Every structure is written in structure tokens, then in C-alpha cells.
One Martini backbone bead per residue (centre of mass of N, CA, C, O) as a GRO file, in nm:
protein
   85
    1MET     BB    1   0.147   0.530  -0.079
    2PRO     BB    2   0.149   0.461   0.234
    3ASN     BB    3   0.059   0.163   0.428
    4ARG     BB    4  -0.054   0.157   0.759
    5GLU     BB    5  -0.203  -0.148   0.720
    6SER     BB    6   0.025  -0.316   0.695
    7LEU     BB    7   0.213  -0.570   0.801
    8ARG     BB    8   0.477  -0.419   0.853
    9ALA     BB    9   0.364  -0.175   1.008
   10ARG     BB   10   0.254  -0.340   1.245
   11ARG     BB   11   0.519  -0.497   1.323
   12GLU     BB   12   0.749  -0.249   1.308
   13ARG     BB   13   0.656   0.038   1.321
   14GLN     BB   14   0.925   0.249   1.377
   15LEU     BB   15   1.092   0.044   1.168
   16TRP     BB   16   0.959   0.112   0.930
   17ARG     BB   17   1.055   0.195   0.608
   18MET     BB   18   0.849   0.453   0.589
   19VAL     BB   19   0.998   0.547   0.848
   20ARG     BB   20   1.167   0.853   0.793
   21PRO     BB   21   1.369   1.089   0.748
   22LEU     BB   22   1.254   1.278   0.484
   23GLY     BB   23   1.012   1.126   0.401
   24HIS     BB   24   0.724   1.042   0.470
   25VAL     BB   25   0.447   1.225   0.602
   26ASN     BB   26   0.223   1.023   0.507
   27HIS     BB   27  -0.014   0.776   0.633
   28ASN     BB   28  -0.241   0.544   0.489
   29SER     BB   29  -0.557   0.452   0.437
   30LYS     BB   30  -0.822   0.359   0.258
   31LYS     BB   31  -1.008   0.567   0.384
   32THR     BB   32  -0.826   0.834   0.360
   33ILE     BB   33  -0.795   0.828   0.057
   34THR     BB   34  -1.090   0.838  -0.028
   35TRP     BB   35  -1.156   1.100   0.127
   36ALA     BB   36  -0.934   1.291   0.003
   37LEU     BB   37  -1.048   1.259  -0.297
   38LYS     BB   38  -1.354   1.342  -0.254
   39LEU     BB   39  -1.335   1.637  -0.164
   40PRO     BB   40  -1.229   1.754  -0.463
   41GLY     BB   41  -1.397   1.543  -0.673
   42PHE     BB   42  -1.328   1.234  -0.662
   43ALA     BB   43  -1.341   0.917  -0.810
   44VAL     BB   44  -1.306   0.598  -0.676
   45TYR     BB   45  -1.209   0.283  -0.845
   46TYR     BB   46  -0.914   0.207  -0.710
   47VAL     BB   47  -0.769   0.003  -0.432
   48ARG     BB   48  -0.429  -0.114  -0.365
   49ALA     BB   49  -0.212  -0.316  -0.211
   50THR     BB   50   0.157  -0.297  -0.239
   51ASP     BB   51   0.514  -0.386  -0.341
   52LEU     BB   52   0.579  -0.387  -0.651
   53ASN     BB   53   0.548  -0.680  -0.736
   54GLU     BB   54   0.569  -0.930  -0.943
   55LEU     BB   55   0.322  -1.153  -1.031
   56ARG     BB   56   0.437  -1.491  -0.965
   57PHE     BB   57   0.543  -1.794  -0.965
   58PRO     BB   58   0.696  -1.958  -0.714
   59ARG     BB   59   1.027  -2.115  -0.740
   60HIS     BB   60   1.116  -2.013  -0.462
   61ARG     BB   61   1.118  -1.969  -0.131
   62GLN     BB   62   1.170  -1.644  -0.139
   63ASP     BB   63   0.898  -1.600  -0.333
   64ILE     BB   64   0.646  -1.645  -0.148
   65LYS     BB   65   0.606  -1.385   0.021
   66PRO     BB   66   0.570  -1.174  -0.210
   67ALA     BB   67   0.327  -1.320  -0.339
   68LEU     BB   68   0.135  -1.303  -0.091
   69ILE     BB   69   0.129  -1.001  -0.056
   70GLU     BB   70   0.002  -0.943  -0.333
   71MET     BB   71  -0.251  -1.133  -0.322
   72LEU     BB   72  -0.352  -1.006  -0.023
   73GLY     BB   73  -0.294  -0.695   0.006
   74LEU     BB   74  -0.009  -0.621   0.214
   75GLY     BB   75   0.127  -0.380   0.130
   76ASP     BB   76   0.308  -0.057   0.164
   77GLN     BB   77   0.138   0.033  -0.091
   78TRP     BB   78  -0.058   0.239  -0.305
   79ILE     BB   79  -0.308   0.192  -0.552
   80VAL     BB   80  -0.467   0.457  -0.750
   81ILE     BB   81  -0.792   0.515  -0.902
   82ALA     BB   82  -0.892   0.834  -1.037
   83ARG     BB   83  -1.165   1.072  -1.104
   84ARG     BB   84  -1.297   1.352  -1.207
   85CYS     BB   85  -1.638   1.458  -1.180
   0.00000   0.00000   0.00000
């Protein structure tokens, strides 16, 4: 699910890569994801923002930014673990 609170979303606004025709219809915050899952009876155990990059020690200059985004939880997408109560 797209993370509307991500660093890129805030900086790029309408040019953000998750805003595109026929792309994602909803953009969520941590609060809205938790609320939307609790309504039908799910218990949310884990919510984290990610860019789906493998977290590893940056060996090159261009690897620093993706590593920081993953470590700080500033990515464009959400990973959610929930279970029906």
C-alpha cells in the first residue's frame, strides 16, 4: 500500500511515483491502515514503511540513501501484518 507520509510523497507531491493514472487509488497513513483493518475485525501486529530494498551495509555512495530510507522507515510502501480476531 502506498505510504502518503513518506519522504518522497511529501517532497514530490503530485509528481510522486505512486500518483499516476490507473495506478493506486488509495494512499494511506499508518493511522488509516490500522483503522481500516480494525473495522472488519483484524488485529494489527506490525506496520512499517519500506521501499522494499534489501537492508545491507552501503558499500558505495549511491547505496547510502536507500539504506537510510529503510532504516528510518521513510519508504513509499507499507508492510502490514494483521490477523483476524
